[in-house]
C-alpha positions in Angstrom: -0.3 -0.1 0.1 3.1 2.4 0.7 4.4 1.6 -2.4 1.1 2.4 -4.1 0.4 5.5 -2.6 4.2 6.9 -3.0 4.0 5.8 -6.8 0.6 7.7 -6.9 2.7 10.9 -5.6 5.0 10.8 -7.9 2.8 10.3 -10.9 0.6 13.2 -9.8 4.2 15.2 -9.7 5.3 14.2 -12.9 1.8 15.1 -14.4 1.9 18.5 -13.0 5.5 19.0 -14.5 4.5 18.2 -18.1 0.9 20.1 -17.9 2.9 23.1 -16.4 5.5 22.9 -19.0 2.7 22.8 -21.6 0.5 25.2 -20.1 2.1 28.9 -21.0 -0.7 30.4 -19.1 0.7 28.7 -15.7 4.0 30.1 -16.3 2.8 33.7 -17.2 4.4 36.6 -16.2 1.5 39.4 -16.9 2.9 42.6 -16.2 -0.3 44.5 -14.0 -0.2 48.1 -13.9 0.5 49.5 -10.4 -3.1 50.5 -8.7 -4.0 53.2 -6.3 -3.1 52.3 -2.6 -5.8 51.3 -0.8 -7.2 49.0 2.3 -7.3 46.2 0.1 -4.2 46.7 -2.5 -0.6 47.3 -1.8 1.6 49.2 -4.6 4.9 48.2 -2.8 4.1 44.5 -3.6 2.0 44.9 -6.2 -1.0 42.3 -4.5 -4.3 42.8 -3.2 -4.9 41.3 0.3 -7.8 40.6 2.7 -8.3 43.2 5.5 -8.3 40.4 7.8 -5.6 38.0 6.8 -6.9 34.7 5.7 -5.1 31.4 7.3 -3.3 29.5 5.3 -4.8 26.0 4.0 -3.2 23.0 5.8 -3.4 19.4 5.5 -4.9 19.3 1.9 -2.5 16.8 0.7 -4.6 13.7 1.3 -7.9 15.7 0.3 -6.0 16.9 -3.0 -5.3 12.7 -3.6 -8.9 11.9 -3.0 -10.3 14.3 -5.5 -7.8 13.2 -7.6 -8.4 9.4 -7.2 -11.6 9.3 -6.0 -13.4 12.0 -7.9 -16.8 10.2 -8.7 -17.2 10.0 -5.1 -17.9 13.6 -5.0 -20.2 13.4 -8.5 -23.9 12.6 -8.0 -24.7 9.1 -8.8 -27.0 10.1 -11.8 -27.1 13.3 -13.8 -28.7 16.1 -11.9 -32.4 17.1 -13.3 -32.5 20.1 -15.8 -34.5 22.2 -18.0 -33.8 22.6 -21.4 -33.6 26.2 -21.1 -36.3 28.6 -23.0 -34.5 31.6 -24.0 -37.3 33.1 -26.1 -39.3 33.0 -22.2 -36.3 34.0 -20.6 -35.7 37.4 -23.2 -39.4 38.3 -23.2 -39.8 42.0 -22.6 -41.3 43.5 -19.3 -40.5 45.3 -16.1 -39.8 41.7 -14.3 -36.9 40.5 -12.8 -36.3 36.9 -14.1 -33.2 34.6 -13.6 -31.6 31.2 -15.2 -28.7 29.3 -12.9 -26.5 27.1 -15.5 -24.7 25.3 -12.6 -22.0 26.7 -10.4 -21.8 30.2 -10.4 -22.7 31.0 -13.8 -26.6 33.0 -13.6 -28.3 34.5 -16.4 -30.7 37.8 -15.3 -33.0 39.4 -17.2 -33.6 42.6 -15.3 -36.6 44.7 -16.8 -35.0 44.1 -20.5 -31.5 44.3 -19.5 -29.8 40.9 -19.9 -26.5 39.8 -17.7 -24.5 37.0 -17.1 -22.1 36.1 -14.3 -18.8 34.0 -14.4 -19.7 32.1 -17.9 -17.6 28.6 -17.3 -18.4 25.8 -19.8 -15.6 24.0 -19.7 -15.1 20.5 -18.7 -12.6 20.9 -16.1 -11.7 23.8 -14.1 -8.4 22.8 -12.8 -5.1 24.0 -14.3 -4.1 20.3 -13.9 -6.8 18.5 -16.0 -6.8 15.8 -13.5 -9.6 16.8 -11.2 -12.3 18.8 -10.9 -14.3 17.6 -14.1 -17.8 18.7 -14.7 -20.7 16.7 -13.3 -22.6 16.4 -16.8 -22.8 18.9 -19.8 -24.1 22.0 -19.8 -27.8 22.8 -19.8 -26.9 24.8 -22.9 -24.0 25.2 -25.1 -22.9 28.9 -25.5 -24.0 29.7 -29.0 -27.6 28.8 -27.9 -27.5 31.7 -25.3 -28.7 34.9 -26.4 -25.7 37.5 -26.2 -26.1 39.3 -23.3 -25.7 43.4 -22.7 -22.7 42.7 -20.1 -20.7 39.7 -18.7 -19.7 40.4 -15.0 -16.5 38.5 -13.8 -16.4 37.8 -10.0 -12.1 37.1 -10.3 -9.6 34.9 -12.5 -9.8 31.3 -11.0 -10.5 28.8 -13.5 -14.2 28.5 -12.0 -15.0 31.4 -12.8 -13.0 32.9 -15.3 -12.7 30.3 -18.9 -11.1 31.7 -21.5 -13.0 29.5 -23.6 -15.9 31.0 -23.1 -14.6 34.9 -22.7 -13.2 34.7 -26.2 -16.3 33.3 -27.7 -18.5 36.0 -26.5 -15.9 38.4 -26.8 -15.9 38.1 -30.7 -19.4 38.5 -30.6 -18.8 42.0 -29.0 -20.4 41.1 -25.4 -19.0 43.6 -23.1 -17.1 42.6 -19.7 -16.9 44.3 -16.3 -14.2 43.3 -14.2 -12.8 43.8 -11.3 -9.1 45.4 -11.3 -6.3 43.6 -13.0 -8.8 40.9 -14.5 -9.1 43.6 -17.3 -5.3 43.4 -18.1 -5.7 39.5 -18.4 -8.7 40.0 -21.0 -6.6 42.5 -23.1 -4.0 40.1 -23.1 -5.8 37.6 -24.2 -6.9 39.8 -27.2 -10.5 41.3 -25.5 -11.1 44.5 -27.4 -9.9 47.8 -24.5 -13.4 49.0 -25.6 -15.3 45.9 -24.4 -13.9 46.2 -20.8 -14.8 48.2 -18.1 -12.5 47.4 -15.2 -13.2 48.9 -11.6 -12.5 48.7 -7.9 -14.7 48.0 -5.4 -17.4 50.3 -5.2 -17.1 51.2 -8.8 -20.2 51.7 -11.1 -21.0 50.7 -14.4 -24.5 51.5 -16.3 -25.6 49.2 -18.4 -29.2 49.2 -20.3 -30.4 51.4 -17.5 -29.0 48.9 -14.4 -26.3 50.3 -12.3 -24.1 47.4 -11.3 -22.0 48.0 -8.3 -18.4 46.1 -7.3 -18.9 45.3 -3.9 -16.2 43.6 -1.5 -15.5 40.0 -1.1 -13.1 38.1 0.7 -11.0 35.8 -0.9 -7.8 35.1 -3.4 -6.8 35.2 -7.1 -4.2 33.6 -9.3 -4.1 31.4 -12.1 -0.4 29.8 -12.3 2.4 30.0 -10.3 3.4 33.4 -10.1 0.2 35.5 -10.4 -0.9 35.0 -6.5 -3.3 38.3 -5.4 -2.2 40.1 -8.4 -5.9 40.6 -9.4 -8.9 41.5 -7.7 -12.0 39.5 -6.6 -15.5 41.4 -6.1 -19.1 41.0 -5.7 -21.5 42.6 -7.7 -24.9 44.5 -7.0 -27.0 45.1 -9.9 -29.9 47.7 -9.3 -32.9 49.1 -11.2 -36.2 51.0 -10.2 -35.3 50.3 -6.2 -35.0 46.5 -6.9 -31.3 44.7 -6.6 -29.7 41.5 -7.1 -27.0 40.4 -4.7 -24.1 38.1 -6.6 -21.4 37.2 -4.1 -18.9 35.9 -6.5 -16.7 33.6 -4.2 -16.2 35.0 -0.5 -15.3 34.0 2.5 -17.3 35.3 5.9 -16.5 38.3 7.4 -17.8 41.8 8.1 -18.0 42.8 4.6 -21.2 40.7 4.0 -23.3 42.9 6.8 -21.6 46.0 5.2 -22.7 45.5 1.6 -26.7 45.7 2.3 -26.5 48.8 4.2 -24.3 51.0 1.2 -28.0 50.2 -0.4 -30.5 51.5 1.7 -34.0 52.0 0.4 -33.4 49.2 -2.3 -35.2 46.2 -2.1 -32.9 42.7 -3.0 -35.2 40.9 -5.1 -32.6 38.0 -5.2 -29.2 36.7 -3.4 -27.4 34.4 -5.3 -24.5 33.5 -2.8 -21.6 31.0 -2.6 -22.3 27.9 -1.3 -19.9 25.1 -1.7 -16.2 23.6 -2.3 -15.6 24.9 1.4 -13.3 22.5 3.8 -11.6 22.6 7.3 -8.3 22.6 5.5 -8.7 26.2 3.6 -11.8 27.5 6.3 -11.0 31.1 4.9 -11.7 31.0 1.2 -15.1 29.4 1.4 -18.3 29.9 3.5 -19.6 26.9 4.9 -23.3 26.5 4.5 -24.6 28.0 8.0 -22.5 31.0 7.1 -24.1 31.3 3.6 -27.4 31.4 5.4 -26.4 33.7 8.1 -25.0 36.3 4.6 -28.3 36.0 3.4 -30.0 37.4 6.0 -28.3 40.4 5.7 -30.1 41.1 2.4 -33.4 39.9 3.4 -34.0 38.9 0.2 -37.6 37.8 -1.8 -35.4 34.4 -2.3 -31.6 33.3 -1.7 -30.6 30.8 -4.2 -27.2 29.0 -3.6 -25.0 28.6 -5.6 -20.8 27.3 -6.2 -22.2 24.0 -6.5 -24.0 21.2 -8.7 -21.4 21.5 -11.7 -17.8 20.8 -10.2 -16.6 18.8 -7.3 -13.6 21.2 -5.6 -13.8 19.6 -2.1 -14.2 16.6 -0.6 -17.9 17.1 0.4 -20.7 15.5 -1.3 -22.1 17.3 -4.2 -25.2 17.9 -1.9 -24.0 18.5 1.3 -23.5 22.7 1.1 -27.3 22.8 -0.2 -29.0 20.5 2.3 -27.3 22.5 4.9 -28.1 25.8 3.8 -31.6 25.5 3.1 -32.1 24.6 6.6 -30.1 27.1 8.2 -31.6 29.5 6.1 -35.2 28.6 6.9 -34.5 28.9 10.2 -33.4 32.5 10.1 -36.3 33.3 8.3 -34.9 33.3 4.9 -36.7 32.0 1.9 -34.5 29.8 -0.2 -34.8 28.8 -3.6 -32.9 25.8 -5.4 -34.1 25.9 -9.3 -33.1 23.3 -11.7 -30.6 23.9 -13.7 -31.7 25.9 -17.0 -35.2 26.6 -15.2 -36.6 30.3 -15.7 -37.6 31.7 -12.1 -38.5 34.4 -10.6 -38.2 35.3 -6.7 -42.0 34.4 -6.7 -41.3 30.5 -7.4 -42.2 27.9 -5.3 -39.1 25.9 -3.7 -38.4 22.5 -5.0 -36.5 19.8 -3.2 -35.0 18.0 -6.1 -31.6 17.9 -5.0 -32.7 16.1 -1.5 
C-alpha cells in the first residue's frame, strides 16, 4: 500500500510538471499596472490582500489525492435534473426580474429587459491540472444557444469563474465585460478589445442598459499560475434597477463586509441574493463560506429569495455534491430567509415555489 501511495504521488508530480511545461498561462508573467494604494491593495508588493488575513490552507495533500483518485465519490450518482432552457420566454420584454442558473456560478439575469450573465464557465474541467475537478454532466445549453448578454460580470480570475474559451467566444460577438482590477488586464492580453472592458475597484459603478452595477467587497484570493497570486482583485456585484436589486457574491469567505454591503444600498429591496455555497473545507476555512455562514450572509440582505450557487457542476472539495445546499437551505429557513433551489436551466423569479429535488 505504501509503495502504491508513493507511486501515486510521483505520478501526480510528473503530471504537474508536464502540464505546467505545456500550459504557458501557468508561467504567465503578465505585468499588471500599479494601482492606487487602498485598504486591499499594496502598490509596493503589487498585490491585493484581505483586510482580515486569511489562514493558510493546511492538511490539503490527502484531500487533493482523494479529489484525483476518488473524484467520482463527489459526483452525483446520476445526472442532475435539468430543464431545457426556453430562452425566448426568458428574454421576453417587461419590467419583471427573471433568472436562470446554469450550474456552479453561471447565472443569467433578465432585469427588466437588461440581460446580464455572471462568470460563464462551460469547460469540462476547471483545474489548471486537468486530472480533477471535472464537470458532472454537459451544460444545459451550449454557448452558441445563449442569447448575447448586454454585459458579462466577472468576479475573479480562478479557473472555475474565468473560462478563457467562454470569454473569447463572447468577446468575438461584441459582448461587454465588467471586471475587478487586474482581471481586465488578463482579458486584454487574451485579445479582448479595450472598448469591451470596464475594469473597476470596489464601489466602482457601471451603467448597463438602465441597470446600475456596483462592485462590492469579497474575501477571497486570485491567481491562475505559479507566480501571480493575488495580482488581480476579487469582487461581488450588486445590480440595481428601479429600487430593486440583485446581489451576486462571487467567491467569498465569511467577514464583516457581508453585513456592510446591504447597508450601502438603503432603500433598495433585494429581489434575489445569489450566494456562494460549496467547495468549503476545514483545511481551507477562509477561502469559502460554510453552509451555515452562507445562510447567515443571506439574512443580511433580506432577499425575496436566496439562491445558493457555486455547486452543482464541479467537485472542488471533498464534501458530497449536495451537502452544501441541504445544510444552507435548512439554516436559512431557521433564520426566516426564503431559499430557492432551481433546477439547472429553469426560468424562475422571486415568487417561484421551492422544490427539494436535490434531496
